[in-house]
matplotlib code that plots the C-alpha trace (Angstrom):
import matplotlib.pyplot as plt

x = [75.1, 78.4, 77.3, 76.7, 72.9, 72.5, 73.2, 70.0, 67.3, 64.4, 64.1, 61.9, 64.3, 67.2, 65.3, 64.5, 68.2, 69.2, 66.7, 68.0, 71.7, 72.2, 71.2, 71.0, 73.5, 72.6, 75.1, 75.7, 76.5, 79.2, 80.5, 80.8, 82.4, 85.1, 85.6, 86.0, 89.3, 91.2, 94.9, 94.8, 91.9, 90.2, 90.9, 94.5, 93.1, 92.9, 90.0, 87.9, 86.3, 86.2, 84.7, 83.9, 83.0, 80.9, 80.6, 82.3, 86.1, 85.8, 83.5, 85.8, 88.9, 87.1, 86.5, 85.4, 84.9, 88.2, 89.8, 87.3, 88.5, 87.3, 85.2, 86.8, 85.1, 86.1, 86.0, 82.3, 81.3, 80.9, 82.1, 85.1, 86.4, 89.3, 92.7, 93.2, 89.5, 89.6, 85.9, 85.7, 87.9, 86.2, 84.0, 82.3, 81.8, 80.2, 79.4, 78.1, 77.2, 75.9, 72.5, 70.9, 68.5, 66.6, 67.3, 64.6, 65.5, 64.4, 67.2, 69.9, 72.0, 75.7, 75.8, 73.3, 75.1, 78.4, 77.0, 75.5, 78.8, 80.6, 78.0, 78.2, 81.9, 82.0, 81.3, 80.9, 78.3, 75.5, 77.0, 76.0, 74.7, 75.1, 71.7, 71.7, 75.1, 78.0, 75.8, 74.1, 77.1, 79.4, 76.7, 76.6, 80.3, 82.2, 85.4, 85.5, 85.9, 89.3, 91.1, 93.7, 93.6, 96.1, 96.8, 100.0, 99.9, 101.6, 99.2, 96.3, 97.8, 98.0, 94.3, 92.8, 89.2, 86.4, 84.0, 81.2, 77.9, 74.8, 72.1, 72.9, 74.3, 73.5, 75.1, 78.6, 81.0, 84.8, 88.1, 90.0, 92.0, 88.9, 87.2, 90.1, 90.9, 89.8, 89.2, 86.7, 84.7, 84.6, 83.8, 81.1, 79.8, 80.1, 78.4, 78.3, 80.8, 80.3, 83.7, 83.7, 87.4, 88.8, 91.0, 89.6, 89.2, 91.6, 89.7, 87.5, 89.5, 86.6, 83.6, 80.2, 76.8, 78.7, 80.6, 79.6, 82.4, 81.2, 84.4, 84.4, 87.4, 87.9, 87.2, 84.5, 83.4, 83.1, 79.7, 78.3, 74.7, 74.5, 75.6, 73.0, 70.2, 72.4, 74.1, 70.8, 69.4, 72.5, 72.4, 68.6, 69.1, 71.5, 69.6, 66.4, 68.3, 69.6, 73.1, 75.6, 77.0, 80.2, 80.5, 84.1, 86.4, 90.1, 89.6, 86.1, 84.8, 83.4, 82.3, 81.2, 79.4, 77.6, 76.4, 75.2, 73.3, 71.7, 70.6, 69.1, 67.2, 65.7, 65.2, 63.6, 62.3, 64.3, 65.3, 68.9, 69.1, 67.8, 69.8, 73.0, 72.5, 71.9, 75.3, 76.9, 75.6, 77.6, 80.8, 81.9, 84.7, 82.5, 83.5, 81.6, 82.7, 80.5, 79.8, 78.5, 76.2, 74.7, 74.2, 72.4, 70.2, 69.2, 68.6, 66.3, 64.2, 64.1, 63.3, 60.8, 59.5, 60.8, 63.9, 63.5, 67.1, 68.9, 72.4, 73.7, 73.6, 77.3, 76.8, 77.1]
y = [-24.9, -25.2, -24.9, -21.2, -21.4, -19.6, -16.2, -16.6, -17.2, -16.3, -18.6, -16.2, -13.4, -15.6, -16.8, -13.2, -12.3, -15.3, -14.3, -10.8, -11.4, -14.9, -16.4, -19.9, -21.0, -23.8, -26.6, -25.8, -22.2, -23.3, -25.6, -22.7, -20.4, -23.1, -23.1, -19.4, -18.6, -16.4, -17.4, -19.0, -20.2, -17.4, -19.5, -18.2, -14.8, -15.0, -12.5, -14.3, -17.1, -18.1, -21.5, -22.7, -26.2, -26.0, -29.8, -31.7, -32.2, -35.9, -35.3, -32.6, -34.8, -37.7, -35.5, -31.9, -29.7, -28.7, -25.6, -25.5, -24.4, -26.1, -23.7, -23.1, -22.5, -20.7, -22.2, -21.2, -23.1, -20.0, -20.0, -17.8, -16.1, -18.0, -16.6, -15.3, -14.5, -10.8, -10.9, -7.3, -8.2, -11.4, -11.3, -14.5, -16.2, -19.6, -21.8, -25.4, -28.1, -31.6, -30.9, -27.5, -26.6, -23.5, -20.3, -21.0, -24.2, -24.3, -26.5, -23.8, -25.8, -25.2, -23.5, -20.8, -20.2, -20.0, -17.9, -15.4, -15.2, -14.4, -11.7, -10.2, -10.0, -7.9, -9.9, -7.2, -9.2, -11.6, -14.9, -17.8, -21.0, -24.1, -25.6, -29.3, -29.0, -31.3, -34.4, -33.0, -31.3, -34.3, -36.5, -34.3, -33.5, -36.4, -35.4, -32.1, -33.9, -34.0, -34.7, -32.1, -29.4, -26.8, -25.5, -23.5, -20.5, -22.5, -25.3, -22.8, -21.6, -25.1, -25.9, -26.9, -25.7, -27.8, -26.4, -24.1, -25.7, -24.0, -26.6, -28.8, -32.2, -31.5, -28.5, -27.2, -24.9, -24.6, -24.4, -26.7, -28.3, -29.1, -30.5, -32.9, -33.9, -37.5, -37.0, -34.2, -36.3, -39.0, -36.9, -34.9, -37.9, -36.0, -37.8, -35.1, -32.5, -29.3, -28.3, -24.6, -24.5, -24.4, -27.4, -30.9, -32.4, -35.1, -36.6, -38.8, -40.7, -40.8, -38.6, -39.8, -38.9, -37.8, -35.0, -31.9, -29.8, -26.2, -25.1, -21.3, -19.0, -16.8, -13.4, -10.8, -11.4, -15.2, -16.8, -18.7, -17.9, -20.5, -23.1, -22.3, -24.5, -27.6, -27.0, -26.5, -29.7, -31.6, -30.4, -31.1, -34.6, -35.4, -33.5, -35.4, -38.6, -37.0, -37.0, -34.2, -32.0, -29.9, -26.9, -25.6, -23.4, -22.4, -20.1, -20.9, -17.4, -16.5, -19.0, -21.7, -19.0, -17.8, -21.3, -21.9, -18.6, -19.5, -22.9, -21.4, -18.9, -21.6, -24.3, -22.1, -19.4, -16.8, -13.4, -12.7, -10.6, -13.3, -16.1, -14.0, -13.0, -16.7, -17.6, -14.5, -15.6, -18.8, -17.2, -13.6, -14.0, -14.5, -12.2, -13.0, -10.9, -8.0, -9.8, -12.8, -10.6, -9.2, -12.7, -13.6, -10.6, -12.0, -15.4, -13.7, -12.6, -16.2, -17.7, -15.1, -13.5, -10.1, -8.4, -7.5, -7.0, -3.7, -4.9, -1.3, -1.7, -1.5, -4.8, -6.7]
z = [69.4, 67.4, 63.8, 63.6, 63.6, 66.9, 65.3, 63.3, 65.9, 63.6, 60.6, 58.6, 59.0, 58.0, 54.9, 53.9, 54.2, 52.1, 49.4, 49.4, 49.5, 47.9, 44.6, 43.3, 40.7, 38.3, 37.9, 34.2, 35.2, 37.6, 34.9, 32.6, 35.2, 35.5, 31.8, 31.1, 29.4, 27.0, 26.5, 30.0, 32.1, 34.0, 37.1, 36.9, 38.0, 41.8, 41.8, 39.3, 41.4, 45.1, 45.3, 48.8, 49.9, 53.1, 53.7, 56.5, 56.3, 55.6, 52.6, 51.2, 51.5, 49.8, 46.7, 45.9, 42.9, 41.3, 42.9, 45.7, 49.2, 52.3, 54.4, 57.8, 61.1, 64.2, 67.7, 68.1, 64.9, 62.8, 59.2, 58.5, 55.4, 53.9, 54.8, 51.2, 50.7, 49.9, 49.3, 48.1, 45.2, 44.0, 40.9, 41.8, 45.2, 45.0, 48.0, 48.0, 50.5, 49.8, 48.3, 49.2, 46.4, 47.7, 49.6, 52.1, 53.8, 57.5, 58.7, 58.2, 55.7, 55.6, 52.2, 53.3, 56.6, 54.9, 52.1, 54.5, 56.3, 53.0, 52.3, 55.8, 55.5, 52.3, 49.1, 46.5, 44.6, 45.7, 46.9, 44.7, 46.1, 43.9, 43.3, 44.2, 45.9, 45.3, 44.9, 41.8, 40.3, 40.7, 39.1, 36.0, 35.8, 37.5, 35.6, 37.6, 40.9, 42.6, 45.8, 45.1, 47.8, 46.7, 43.2, 42.6, 40.2, 37.4, 37.8, 37.5, 34.3, 32.9, 33.6, 30.2, 30.0, 28.5, 25.8, 26.9, 27.6, 26.0, 26.4, 29.4, 28.2, 24.6, 22.9, 23.4, 21.5, 21.7, 20.0, 17.6, 20.4, 22.4, 19.2, 18.8, 22.4, 23.0, 26.8, 26.1, 23.6, 26.3, 29.3, 27.6, 25.6, 22.3, 19.5, 16.8, 15.6, 13.6, 12.4, 11.3, 10.5, 7.0, 7.9, 8.0, 11.4, 12.7, 15.6, 13.4, 10.8, 8.3, 7.6, 8.6, 10.2, 13.3, 11.5, 9.6, 8.1, 7.5, 5.7, 6.2, 6.5, 9.6, 8.2, 8.1, 4.5, 4.8, 4.1, 7.0, 6.2, 3.5, 6.1, 8.7, 7.5, 7.1, 10.5, 12.3, 10.8, 11.8, 15.4, 15.6, 14.4, 17.2, 19.9, 19.0, 19.8, 23.0, 21.6, 22.5, 19.8, 19.8, 17.5, 17.1, 15.2, 15.7, 18.6, 19.8, 19.7, 16.3, 13.6, 16.1, 18.2, 15.1, 14.2, 17.8, 17.8, 14.5, 15.9, 19.0, 16.9, 14.8, 17.4, 20.1, 17.7, 19.5, 18.3, 17.4, 20.6, 22.9, 21.3, 21.4, 25.0, 25.9, 24.5, 26.1, 29.5, 29.0, 27.9, 28.1, 25.5, 22.4, 19.5, 16.2, 13.3, 12.3, 9.0, 10.8, 12.9, 9.7, 8.4, 11.6, 11.2, 7.8, 9.4, 11.9, 9.0, 7.7, 11.1, 12.6, 9.4, 10.5, 11.9, 15.5, 16.6, 16.1, 15.2, 15.3, 19.1, 20.3, 22.2, 18.9]

ax = plt.figure().add_subplot(projection="3d")
ax.plot(x, y, z, "-o")
ax.set_aspect("equal")
plt.show()
């Protein structure tokens, strides 16, 4: 047998090992991993993400997820750690094949075999298996497909991230450049914009039902609270029609995040803590001003009828 399955003779034991050492990653979570950034994309950091394509070589060459490395095998058919893998240094190790969707598949799919090999060879965190594989991910995010095999460091620095996805296919937040980039509006099918910058937007030539301008300065004392109700209604109107909305400000880390958290609180009747953590799980770089957190606490009282979140917690 030359596909690596012979080292796992007992399927139940293999399934138990997978459940213990691997975890499924939703397509939207991989999308957001690829979009993490500060000044440069986090992909510029060689230790941030190791993305491995465990499909056949022909499939990989035809197209693969941007920055993905082809999984290599030794002469016996066992998956090998990439030559620059350094698994103990990687924050995130993600493996995908064509369509694996669970951690307990009896046919020993390539993603699980490769994932277990990465775990056995020293991954410091659980190895993530892309749920639905390349087929599902490329269907949702066709603009993240490529045939490019190697990225030079300068090319990694020049990667331009897309907005962060909070509700799959429906709600995003980002910075001013993303809010005004035509290719982003096209690729993400954005139909509504919430502009939280002081400056008027330039992507749309004229105001209309597709645009809400929440003109708020970027400082701790600015009033966003008075905009919450209008912004939430605007986003709801589009989502009810299955239309995607992008909320943005200059840097994409404070005002737009505050509006998105306020929407999640109202739409899902979430506490400030739960809504904030939901957004934080999408992007680790969010930094709302303290004054905006206090306004969200007041909004929590409005939405839930009581304050349940301790905003003195240092996490906020």
